[in-house]
N, C-alpha and C positions, 0 to 999 in steps of 0.2 A: 503494500500500500504506500502510496507517495503522501508525503507530508506536505499538505497544501501550503504550509507557512514557508517552505524552502523554495517554492515556485517564484519566478519572476512576478512581481505584483505591481498594477497602477491602480489608482482611484480615480474615478471620473465624478466630478461634482457641478459641472457646468448645466445650468438648466436652459433649456430651450423650448420654443414652440415644438410640440409632438407633431412629426410628420405623419401626412395621410398614410403612406405605406405602413408605417408602424402599427397605426390603429387598425389598418385592414389585415395585417398579419395576426394580430391578436384575436381579431373577430373571427378569422378562420379557425383559429386554435379552438375558440370557445365553441363555435357551431359544431365543429367535427368531434370534439370530446363528446357530445350528446347525440350526433347524428349516427356515429360510428355504433354506439351501443344500441340505439333505436333498430337501426338496419340488421345487426346481428341477432336482436330479440325477435325480429320479424321472420327472418329466414332461417334460423338454427334453434336447434333443440337445446336443453340446458348441457348435454354432453358435447355440444359442438356440431353433431350431425346435422345436416341440410334436410329441410322439410321439403322432400322430392320424391322421385320415383322409387319403386321397390326394386328396380332391375335397370341395367344400363349396359347394352352390349358393345362390342367393338373398342378399338384403341383411342379413337377420337373422343375428346372431352375429358380425359382425365387431368387436364391442366386448367379447364375453365373454372371450376369451383375455387381452386386456389387463387385464381386472379381476381375474384371479387372482393378478397379480404385481405390479400397480399400486402397492401399498403398500410395496414394497422400497424404492425411492428416499426415499420419505417417512421410513421407519424408519432409514434411515442419516442423514438430515437431523436426527433426533431424538437420533442418537447411537448407531445400530448400527453394526455392522462395515462395513469399505471392501469387503470381499469381497462383502457383499450387494449394495451400490451396483454395483460393477462386473458382477456377474452379473445384475443387473436390466439394464443397458445391452444386455448381449449377447442377454437375451430379448426386449427392446423391438425390437431390430433383426430378431430371428428370426422373432417374430410378423407384425411389418410385411412382411417379405419373403414369409412363407408365405402370408399373406392377398392379398398381391398376386398371387401365383401362383394362388390360387383364383379371383381375378378381382374381388374386393370392394375392395381398397385400392388406389389409384392415386396416384402422386407422394407415397406415404408417408402419405396421409391417405385415410379412407373415402370411397369414390366418390360414395355416396349414402345417407343414413339420415336419421332425425329427431335432434333435438337432445336428446332425453333419452339416446339411445343414444350420440350423439356425446359428450356431456358424460360419461359414465361412462368411455369409452376415453381421452378427454383428461386424465384425472385422472393417470394413467401419466406422460404427457409433462409436464404441468404441473409435477409434483414434481421433475423433473430441475432446473427453475430453483432449487429450494431446496437441491437436493444439490450443484450445481456449475454457477453460472451462466457460467463460463468456456469451456464447449464450444462452439465455433463452429458445429457442426451443428445444435445446439439453437436457437441465436441465429437462425440462417438459416430452420429450419423455422418457428420463431414468426412471422417476418415473412411467409413464403409462406403458411403455413397462415391466417394473419389476412387474407392478400390474397385468399383465396378468398370472403370476406365483405364487403369493403369497396369492392369494384368494380375492384381494380387487376390481378387476374388474368383475362385475356380468355378463357381455357378454363373458368372456374368463374365466370359471371355470376351469382352467387345473390342479388345485393343491387341494388335499385333505389334510388340515391342521391337522385332526386329527391323520391320518394315515402316515403323511409326506411323500406323494405319489403323484408324476405327473400321471396324469389318463390316458395317453396314450403315445405311443411313437411318434405319429402324433399329434402335437398341435400348437397352436398359437394364433393370436388375435380374431380368431372366436371360440376358446376353442378346446376341444379334439375332434378328429377326430375317432370316433368310428366305423364308416363304411365307408371303402374306395371303390371307384367306378373305373369301367375301364377307365373313363376318366381321373381319377387322376394319373394314371400312364402311360397313353397313349404315352407321349413324351420320355418315358424312356424304353421302350420295347426293342428297338434295342440295347440299350446299354447292358441291363440286359442280352441279348442272349449271352453274353460272360462270364456270371458268373456262378458259381456253382448253383445247384437247392437248392432254398430257403427251401425246406422241402424234407424229405427224402421219402415220400410216394407219389409222384407225380405220376400219372399213366403213364408207358411207359418210365420213365426217371431214367437212372441210378442214385442212390443216390451219387454215388462218381463221377458223371461226372464234367467236368470242364466248361460246357455249358449248358445252358437250353433255350428252343425254345419260350421265352415269347412272340415271333411274331406270334406264331401258337394259333390261336383264342382258341381252345379247351385247350391247356396247361395254356393259360392266364386265361381262367374261373377257372380251377382247382386251380390255385396259388391264385386269389383274393379269393375264397371261404375259402382257407386254412389261408390266411392273417387276414380276417375278424373274423373268428372262434377263431384262436390261437394267433394273434399278435397285434391286433387293440385296445386291452383293456389292461389298468395296466401299470407299470412303468418298464423302461429298464435303465441300467447304462448310456446310451448315454444321458439321461436327466441331467446328472451331468454337461453338459456344461452349464445349466441355472445358475450356481453359478456366472459365469463371468458377467452375465446381473446384478445380486444383487450386486455383488463387484462394478461394474460400476456404479450403482445407489448410492451406499454407498459412493465413492470417490467424487461423487457430492455433497451429502448431509450430510454425517455423521451420517445418521438416523440408529440407532441400530436395527431397524426391518430388516434391509436387511443383516447385519452381523448374526443376530439371524437365520435368514432362511437359510444362507449357512452352519452354524453349524450344524443345526437341520437336515438339508436334507442330508448332508453327514453322519452324525450320524445315520441315518434311513438305508442307505447302508452299514455302518459299522456294525449294529445289524443284518442286513439280512445275510451278509456274515458270521458272526459267527453262525447265525442259520442255515447255509447250510455247516457247517464243515470246514470252512476256505475258501471256493471258492464263489467269488462274483457271485450270480445267474444272469442270463441274461434276467428273465422275472418274474414279480411279478404281481398277480392278484389285481383287485380293493378291494378285501378283504384284501390285504396284504399277501396272501399266495405266497409261492414260485410255480412256475409252474401251478398256478389256471387253465388256458386255455391250458395247455400243458402236459395234463396227469402226472402232478407232478414232470416233468423234470425240472431240473434247467438250461439246455442249450436249444438251439434251438429258443430263441426270436429273435425279430427285432435287427438287428444289434448287435448280441450276439456272443458268443462262436464259433458259426459256420457259420453264413450268415450275410452279404458279404465278410467281410474282416477279420473275426476272431478275435484274442485276440486284434489286433489294435485298434478295436472298443470299448473294455472295457478300456484298460491301458490309452489311451489318456484322457479320460473325467475323470477317477479315478485321474490322474496326474493333470489335471487342477482343479478339484474341491478340491484335498489335499492343492495344491499350494495356491488357492484363500483363504482357510480357514486359513492357516500358514500366509499370508499376512494381513488378517485381525485381527489376535489374536497374532501374534508372536509365538505361541504354535506349535513346529515342531511334536508334537504327531499326528497333523493333516494329516501327511504324512504317518502314519502307514498303511492306507487302501491301497493305491497304492504299498507301500512296500511289503505289504503281498502277493500281487498277483504276483509281480515280483518274490519274493522269492518261491511262490508255483510252479510257472512253472519252476523255475531253479532246484527245487528239482525234476522234472518229465524229466530234460535233459537226452539225450544220446548222445554217440560219433557216427559221421558218417563223414568218410574219415579225420579223425584226427581233427573234429571240433566238438565242444559241441553245440548242438541244443535242442530246446525246442518246445513244442506243440504250435501250433498255433489255431487250431480248434479242437472242441469236436463234435463228432457224437454219435449216439445212441450206436455205438460199442466202443466208447472211444475216447481218444486222438489220433490226426492224424496231419499232415501237419507240420512236424517239420522243423523249421528254427533256424538261429543264432539268439541269445537274442540281440535285438537291444540296443546301448548304450544310446539313446536319452531319454529313460524314467528315467533311472537313473541319466542322466545329469539334466533333469528338476526339479528332487528332490533335487539333490546338490547344484543347484544354488540358491536354497533358505536355505537349511539347512547348507551348508558347512560341513556336517558331512561325516566322513571318511566311514561310512557305507554305504551311497550313492553314493560315488565315487567308492566304490567296486562294488555296483551294476552296473554302468555304465561300468567297466573295465572287470568284468568277462565274460568269453566267448569272449573277444574281437577277432574280426574277421579281422586281419591286411589288407588283400588285398581290404577289403570294406571300411575300416575307416582310414587307415593311411594317406591318400593324400586327397585333395580337389577333389571333384568330382562335375564336371560342368555340367553332363547331366541332373539332375532333371527329374528323371523317375517318372513314373506314380505310383498310389497307389498299395502298397504291393511290391515293388520292393525290393530287399534284401540290397540295401544300404541305404533305409530309405527315399531317395529324394521324394518330391511328388510336387503336384500343388502348386503353390505360389512361386516357386524359393527359396525355404527354404530347402536344403538338407544336410547341412554339420554341423548339431548339435554336432555329434560325433567328427567331426574333430576339431570344436572349443573347445570341452572339452579337448581333446588332448593338443591343444596349451596352453591353461589357466592353464593346469597342468604341462606345462614345457616341453612337449615331441614333439613340433613341431614348431621350432622358426621361420620358414619362412612363417608360415601359412597366416598372414597378407598380404603379397604380393602376394602369390599364390591365396588366395580367391578373392582379390580385382581384380587381373588380369583376373581371370575366370570371375567374374562378369562383367566386362568391355567387355569382349568378348561375354557373353552372351546379353548383352543390345544392342551390336552392331548387333547381328544376329536378335535380335527381332525387331529393327528399320528397318532394311533391309525386314524382313517379313511382317511388318504392312504396308510398302510403295509398296509392290508388288501389280502389277496389279490384281492379282487373288483374292487379298484381298481388294480390292476397295469396299466399303459397298454400293455404289450407283449402282454398276453394278453386284457384285456377287449375286448368287441365294441362298438366304436365306432359300427357302424352300427344298433344295435338300436333307437335312437330319437334323434329330433332333439335331445332334451334333454341330451345328451351333451355340447353346446356349452358347458352350464354347468358343467362338472365342475371346472375349475380354481377357479373362485370359490366353489365350495361346498366344495372340499376344502383351500384355502388356511389354512395356519396363522397368516397375518400380521394378527392381531388387534391393532389399534392403538389403539383407542378410549380406553383408560385413560391409555396413555402420552401422546396428543395432547392430550386434555382437561387433564390434571391439571399435565402440565410447561409447556405453551404458555399455559394459561389462556383457554380459548375452546371452544366447541362443535367437535366434528369437523367437517370440511368437510361441505357438502351434497354427497350421494353422486352426484347427477345433474349434476355438473360445478361445483360451488362450488369456490372456493378456499379455501384454510387460513388463515382469518383468526383471529388471537388476539391477545393482549396481549404476549407474549414470543417470542423464540427464543434460541438460544444456540449459541456457537461454543467449541470446545476451543483455548484460547489456546496451549497447547504444540504440539499437533499441527497446528495452523492447518487445521482443518476444522470443518465445521458439527457440531451436536449437543452434548450433555452429555458432559463427559470422563469416562473409565471411572472407575467406582465413584461417581458423582455422581447424585444424586436431586433432583428439584425437585417444589414443589408450590404452586400458585396458589390461594389459598382465599379471596380477597377482591379484588372489583374495584369500582371507583367511576370516576367521570368524569374525575378528575384523579390518581388515585392505584390503586395496587394491592399487596396483600400477597403476599410470597413468601418460601418456605422453601427453602434450599440444603441439601443435606446430603452430606457426604463419608463415605461408606460404609467407605473403605479407612483403616485406623487406621495404616498406614505411610508412605503417600505423600500429599504436599500435591496439590491440583489447582488450575489457575487456569481459570476459566470467563469467557468474555464474554458478558454479557447484552445483548440487543438489544431495543429499546423497539419492538414490534410486529413480527410476522412478516415484513412487507416493509419493515421500517425506517421506517414512517410516523409513529411517534410519537418524541417526545425526553423524557430524563430532565429532572427539575426538582427535584433533592435527594432526600434520603430518610434513613432511618435504619437502623443495623444494631444489633440488640439493644437498640433504644431510644435509642441514640446517634445524634444527627444528624450528617450529612456533606453536603457541597455535591456536586454533580453535575450536569452539563448535557451534552446531546447525544445522539446516537443509542446510544452504548455504554457500558457500565461493565464493567470488569474487577474480578473478585473472586476472591481468593487464598482457597482453603479449606485450612487446617492438616489434617494426618491426623486424621481421626475428628471434625471441626469440623462445627457446624451454624450456619448464618446465617440469623437472620429479619430479612427485609428489609420496610421500607414505602417504597415507592417513588412518589415524585411523578412525574407526567408531564403535558406537553401533547401531547395527542392530535392527530394528524393534521396535524402541523406539517410533515412532509416528504411529497414525492409518493412512491408505493410505487416500490420497486425491489428487485432482486435482489442489490444490493451486498453484500459480506461485508467484514469488518476488512481484507481483503487484496487485494481487487480490487473494480473498479467495472465492474459488469455493462454499461453503455453504453459503455465504452471498450474493449471487446473487438473483435476483428477485424471489419473491415468486411465486407459480404457480397459473395460471389463472384457475379459477372455472367457469366451465360451468353451463347452467341451467339443472335442473332435469325435467323429463317428458315431 
């Protein structure tokens, strides 16, 4: 346990008018403290299980119930109530048990699915590390789940360590799924009816169509035959999402094997890209050959350059893996693989109606589906590197009508504005603000978030969304109802207080410049009444404003350099007055009603990332329990 009296300390006493953004932040905390519990009360039982169907077939949907509640522990880590956190633990356990009974979760982890969906559901579990790293069950789960992908678990041999290759696009706690069945996809068919054909040679289907009748039994049989012959074996870039699972385990344990795995696996994809002439291939056979089951083609794999989402499904995991490797090592060269693919697509750009657009999909006939380059990928890289070359990647081809103002709509996948599920659609707008181009962004975003939260509350309270009376069997899409109705909209709180874009929704860790602890309550998050705004980032410094909105009580907040403690402070100034500070933490006392304007110097990536708090070391927790063999 750290003696807080030995930390660098400053005292802020300047009274100033409380800014609007600070009041909006505290209003969101207050509303979500109550709305989270009301939402949980409405849709879950006392044991955390969901009020829903008595059966659920197929592999799709095992991620969706977690998504509706996954922001609850993150909210606590930001400063939400302990009640919300404790309820989130009950719900995680309830969902995990329930989907085990349905047959899709095994040993507390999805038996088999792809890493887009593993990434989504794992966020719930990852956020427990930020909420309380001292829970033995979470520490042991982190080791066990990582073991499914590094060769340690003999029941889940997903990884070929010799070839640095995850053996199937569909994997999990039961190992690689080399043979997919009609039942596996049964609940997803009506959704996929609205997607382009997964293959170009499905009988009777136009290869350039925008819909495919998966609901037609004959077409479904043709698709399954092609999935099993061409897409069910071997590695795909989507699997790079597993690097977050390993980084999560490293943050708990500090065990070098997890860091080595991330570097080795990212390196394997770097080599494959070089072997393919600079384009990351989207399908690798079990031998390690590109296009082994796909007539030698580097495109056409599962969640690849063509189907179902196009470049999005490669750029996201490439960014996730590059950022994780940079976090683990401090070496920004690990960002070069995602950089190379952004540059490759940019080199293929063309102009349409005065806008620079890049290809999103590759067919047998070549590149198609040209769209504006999305700034979010460059933003994820710049957030870690602080390099101008990555800022330029975010800014080039900037499409002002899409990204110049807050977008509260949060459209679905593939929308041109980049918004998607999870109420996380303003990454580009945050980047514009932090670079000095959108000064009223904090107020605009927080007001939009409050409106969305109010609408979500009204929606989940509506009689037609009563879980006791609604028809859960009316369509398979009811599997998405919790994530569609959740009030846990955290984008503004996460971006503005932590100083970074919100995590990549499909399994990225929450990387940002700061996190906070309540020094008196000895818990994570901002103390009651305290608001925070990071409004400038540079390679060796950041600007942070803290406001105590309580005019009666002083508050003490510990500021941490980096969400994972990866940075160290190197001096700073309070309201223009210099002070000395060194180390991972800085203790700030805020007098009643006080505002502190801080310029904080820092040496970035000086520490290995971990889940330590000022009161506990994650790696020194209880040793794992060892079960019997045989």
